[in-house]
PAZA-856924 format. One line per 5 residues: number of its first residue (from 0); their letters; for each residue x, y, z of N, C-alpha, C. Coordinates in steps of 0.02 Angstrom, whole numbers. Layout:
% residues N
NUM = a = X:Y:Z:X:Y:Z:X:Y:Z; ...
//
This chain:
% residues 105
0 = mrrrw = 6447:5863:5010:6450:5805:4966:6478:5744:5003; 6531:5756:5041:6561:5701:5078:6514:5672:5130; 6474:5714:5160:6427:5692:5211:6376:5642:5181; 6352:5656:5122:6304:5611:5090:6337:5544:5076; 6399:5542:5055:6435:5480:5041:6440:5437:5104
5 = crasa = 6453:5469:5161:6459:5431:5223:6392:5399:5242; 6337:5434:5232:6272:5405:5247:6257:5346:5201; 6273:5354:5138:6261:5299:5090:6304:5239:5107; 6365:5252:5127:6410:5198:5145:6386:5162:5208; 6362:5201:5256:6338:5171:5318:6276:5129:5304
10 = maefl = 6232:5152:5259:6172:5114:5242:6191:5050:5206; 6240:5054:5161:6262:4994:5126:6291:4943:5175; 6330:4966:5223:6358:4921:5273:6302:4889:5315; 6252:4929:5333:6196:4903:5371:6158:4850:5332; 6146:4863:5268:6111:4815:5226:6151:4750:5218
15 = llmaa = 6216:4756:5211:6258:4697:5206:6257:4657:5272; 6257:4692:5327:6253:4659:5393:6186:4622:5400; 6132:4653:5379:6067:4621:5382:6063:4561:5335; 6094:4565:5277:6096:4508:5231:6134:4450:5263; 6189:4466:5297:6227:4413:5331:6185:4382:5387
20 = fvvlm = 6146:4423:5422:6102:4397:5475:6049:4351:5447; 6020:4370:5391:5969:4327:5359:6000:4261:5338; 6061:4263:5310:6094:4201:5289:6108:4157:5350; 6126:4187:5406:6137:4148:5467:6072:4114:5490; 6017:4150:5487:5953:4120:5506:5932:4064:5457
25 = valgl = 5949:4072:5394:5935:4020:5345:5977:3958:5360; 6038:3968:5382:6080:3911:5401:6049:3873:5459; 6020:3908:5507:5986:3875:5562:5925:3836:5536; 5891:3862:5486:5836:3827:5455:5859:3764:5421; 5919:3765:5393:5947:3706:5361:5957:3650:5411
30 = vrvai = 5975:3667:5471:5981:3617:5525:5913:3586:5538; 5861:3626:5536:5793:3600:5547:5772:3553:5492; 5793:3567:5431:5778:3521:5375:5810:3453:5388; 5871:3454:5414:5907:3392:5425:5876:3350:5481; 5849:3382:5532:5823:3343:5589:5747:3342:5593
35 = gpgra = 5713:3372:5543:5640:3376:5546:5608:3308:5553; 5559:3302:5598:5528:3236:5609:5480:3215:5553; 5451:3263:5519:5402:3244:5468:5411:3283:5404; 5371:3264:5355:5376:3297:5290:5353:3369:5293; 5302:3382:5331:5276:3451:5334:5327:3498:5365
40 = ermma = 5360:3476:5417:5410:3519:5449:5469:3532:5402; 5488:3480:5366:5543:3489:5318:5524:3535:5262; 5462:3531:5238:5441:3575:5185:5438:3647:5209; 5414:3658:5270:5413:3726:5296:5483:3754:5304; 5530:3712:5326:5599:3735:5331:5628:3750:5262
45 = aqllg = 5610:3710:5213:5634:3724:5145:5605:3789:5119; 5543:3804:5136:5514:3869:5118:5550:3926:5152; 5570:3914:5215:5609:3964:5250:5675:3977:5214; 5706:3924:5190:5768:3933:5153:5758:3975:5091; 5704:3960:5054:5690:3999:4994:5676:4072:5009
50 = sgaig = 5634:4084:5059:5617:4153:5078:5678:4190:5104; 5718:4157:5143:5779:4189:5169:5828:4206:5114; 5835:4162:5067:5880:4175:5011:5854:4234:4969; 5789:4237:4959:5760:4293:4922:5773:4359:4959; 5761:4358:5024:5773:4419:5064:5846:4439:5063
55 = allll = 5891:4391:5070:5962:4407:5069:5983:4436:5001; 5957:4407:4947:5973:4433:4881:5947:4504:4871; 5887:4518:4895:5860:4585:4888:5899:4636:4930; 5919:4617:4990:5961:4661:5031:6029:4673:4998; 6058:4621:4971:6122:4627:4938:6116:4672:4876
60 = saavg = 6062:4664:4840:6050:4706:4781:6046:4780:4800; 6011:4795:4854:6006:4864:4876:6073:4891:4902; 6112:4847:4933:6175:4870:4962:6227:4885:4908; 6232:4843:4858:6284:4852:4808:6258:4887:4745; 6193:4896:4740:6165:4931:4682:6167:4890:4618
65 = epalv = 6157:4825:4625:6158:4780:4567:6087:4756:4553; 6053:4785:4503:5983:4766:4491:5974:4695:4466; 6025:4664:4440:6019:4595:4416:6003:4547:4473; 6023:4563:4534:6008:4520:4591:5934:4518:4606; 5898:4570:4589:5825:4569:4598:5794:4517:4551
70 = dvalt = 5820:4513:4490:5795:4463:4443:5808:4393:4468; 5866:4383:4497:5883:4317:4525:5836:4301:4583; 5821:4350:4625:5776:4339:4681:5705:4321:4656; 5683:4356:4605:5616:4340:4577:5614:4270:4547; 5667:4251:4514:5670:4183:4486:5669:4131:4541
75 = lalls = 5706:4144:4594:5707:4098:4651:5637:4094:4684; 5601:4149:4686:5534:4149:4714:5488:4105:4673; 5493:4109:4607:5452:4066:4564:5470:3993:4573; 5534:3978:4575:5555:3908:4584:5532:3881:4652; 5535:3922:4702:5514:3901:4769:5439:3885:4770
80 = afasv = 5399:3926:4737:5327:3913:4734:5313:3848:4696; 5346:3837:4640:5335:3775:4603:5359:3714:4642; 5412:3721:4680:5436:3666:4721:5385:3648:4774; 5352:3697:4803:5301:3683:4853:5243:3645:4824; 5220:3666:4765:5165:3632:4733:5184:3560:4716
85 = afvkf = 5244:3551:4690:5267:3484:4673:5271:3440:4735; 5295:3467:4790:5300:3429:4852:5231:3407:4876; 5183:3453:4874:5115:3436:4897:5085:3381:4854; 5093:3386:4788:5067:3334:4744:5100:3267:4758; 5165:3267:4769:5201:3205:4785:5177:3176:4851
90 = avkqd = 5168:3218:4902:5147:3195:4968:5077:3166:4965; 5032:3199:4928:4963:3174:4923:4963:3107:4887; 5003:3101:4836:5006:3037:4799:5032:2981:4844; 5083:2995:4884:5109:2944:4929:5058:2926:4983; 5022:2975:5008:4972:2961:5060:4915:2918:5031
95 = rqagd = 4895:2932:4970:4843:2891:4939:4867:2819:4928; 4930:2811:4907:4956:2744:4897:4961:2706:4963; 4981:2741:5015:4985:2709:5081:4915:2690:5105; 4865:2732:5092:4797:2716:5111:4769:2657:5073; 4785:2652:5008:4763:2595:4968:4794:2530:4992
100 = egqaq = 4858:2533:5010:4893:2473:5035:4865:2451:5102; 4847:2500:5144:4819:2484:5209:4750:2452:5203; 4710:2473:5156:4644:2445:5146:4647:2376:5114; 4699:2362:5075:4705:2297:5042:4723:2243:5092; 4753:2260:5147:4775:2209:5195:4721:2190:5240
//
């Protein structure tokens, strides 16, 4: 019985370590958002942040055995997808306005 507990504990520690690693990689992505030269690069970095957060939440859920974190991760995935669509619509609208202004001159 004790042997099984040690394996479960070691797996939980490993999952927590991997969640911390994912959070560290997401932090590096945040730096890319800050210095990104264009809108596309910034949006891709923002998607990285969303995906990394989802992965970290799922790893944390498996490590601590809290199923509510899976629901939070799924909600974040939906919000991330809607944010991408909203960004693309906004970028297309701005590009069209810039093209109309360029043609008027």
